[in-house]
N, C-alpha and C positions, 0 to 999 in steps of 0.2 A: 771334704774339699777335694776337687780334682787336681792331681799333681802329676808332674813329669818326674819319673824316677831315674836316677842317675847312679852310676858307680862312683866311688871316690875319685878315680882317675878322671872320669867325665866331669864331675863336679869341679875339680881343680882346673880343668881345661877351659871352662866357661866363666869361672869366678873372676870378677873384676869390673872395672869401669867401662861403660859404653857411652861415649859422648862425655859431656861435661858434668851432667847431673844424674845419670842413670847407672845403676850397679846391679849385677847379678851376684847373689851370695847364697848358694844352695845351703840348705840346712839338713841336719840329721833327722832321720825318721827310722823306724824299726826296719824298713825295707832297704835302707841305704841312705841316699841323699835325695832331696826333692826341691822342686821349684813349682810355684803355682802355674797351672796351665794357661792362665790369663796373660802371662807374659808373651805368649806367641802372638797376641794382637797388638803389641807395642812396637811401633816402628823403630825405636831406638835399639831393639834387639834383633833387627832384621839380618845382621851378619851371622847370627847363630840359629836363626829360626829353622832352617832346613834340618840342621843337626838335631836340635831339640825336638822337632816334630817326629823324627825317626825313632825316638826313645819310647820305652813303655810308659803308658799313662794309666793311672789308677786312682780310685777314690781312697783317700787317706784320712783317718780320723786323727786330728791333732789333740794332744793332751798337754795343757799348759800347767806346769807345776810351779807353785809358789814356794820359794825358799824360806819364807817367813813363818 
């Protein structure tokens, strides 16, 4: 999956609500923090689009672990 890679500081700076129903919540990956690249196409995140577009992008393999 193509992801935007963020540092912890960058992740904290964009984390939160955007409008009434939309939220950015970066998640941990081996490389640091990530958001799906597809969010760049969503108008509700236009206020951070330029910033997020400037960050590194990379193909990231997600591994889902089941705690059961």
